[in-house]
N, C-alpha and C positions, 0 to 999 in steps of 0.2 A: 302420887299416882300409883294405884294398885295394879295388880296383874291384869285384870279384866280391861281396865282403861288402856293399858299399854297395848294389849292385843288388838283392841278396837282401833287405836291410833295407827298401829303398824298396818292393819288391814286397810284402813282408809288410804294411807300413803301408798300401799302397793296397788290398790285399785286405781288411784289417781295416776300413778306411774304407768300402769298398763294402758289406761285411757290416753294419756299423753303420747305414749309410744305408738299406739294404734293410730291416733290422729296424725302423728308425724309420718308414719308409714303411708297412710292414705294420701297425705299432702304431697309427699315425694313422688308417689306413683302418678298422682294427678298432674303434677308439673312436668314429669318426664315422659308422659304418654305421647306416643307418636300419632299424629293425626292421619286421617285417610289421604288427605292431599299430599302429605309428605311421603307416604307409602307409594302413591301413584307417581309422584315425581321420581322416586328412586327406581321404580319399575321402568319408567320411560327412559331414564338415564342408562339403566342396564341394557335396555333394548337398543338404544343408540350406540352404546359401546360395543355391543355384539355386532351390529351392522357395520360399524367402523372397522372392527377387526376382520370381518369377512371381506370388506372392500380392500383392506390392506393386504390380505392374503391373495386376493385376485390380482392386485397390482404387482406383488412380488412374483407371482407366477408369470404374469405377462412380461415383466422385466427379464426374468430368467430365460423365457422362451425367446424374446427379442435378442438377448445377448448371445444365445447359442446360434440364432440365425445370422447375426452379424459376424460372429466368429467364423462360421462356415463360409460366409461371403468373403471375408477378409482372406481366409486361406485360399479360396478359389482365385481371388484377384492376385495374391502373391504368386500362385502357381502360374497364372497367365503372364505376369510380369517376368518371372524367370524364363518362361518359354520365349517371350518377346525379346528379352535381353540375349538369350542364346541365339535366336534367329538373327538379331542385329549383329552379334559378334561374328556369326558365320558369314553374313552378308559383307561385313567389313573385310574379313579375311579373304573372301572370294574377290572382292573389289581390289584389294592389294595385290592378289595373285594376278588378276587381269591387268592391272596397271604395270606390274613388273614385266609381264609378257610383252605388253605394248612397248615398253621402254627398251626391251632387249631386241625387238624387231626393227 
């Protein structure tokens, strides 16, 4: 094999390697290409996720508002209970005083 034949053989091998690489690259991109239906499905899922997050945020806001209302209502009921217990204590004390006066008379 002389020099010219060697250069031609190497050239053919390099051209074949380039062609095989290009074909493999084209094949990989063809196989891994995302279809329009997949893109539409991803967009729909992203939209659904966004809607779910908004709904979650609204639910959290409602729960926090309801919790603050119930906390205020509980504080009011506890204050009314303390006032009622104080009134009952005073009424019992007054009742005992009146009973003691009746027993002394």
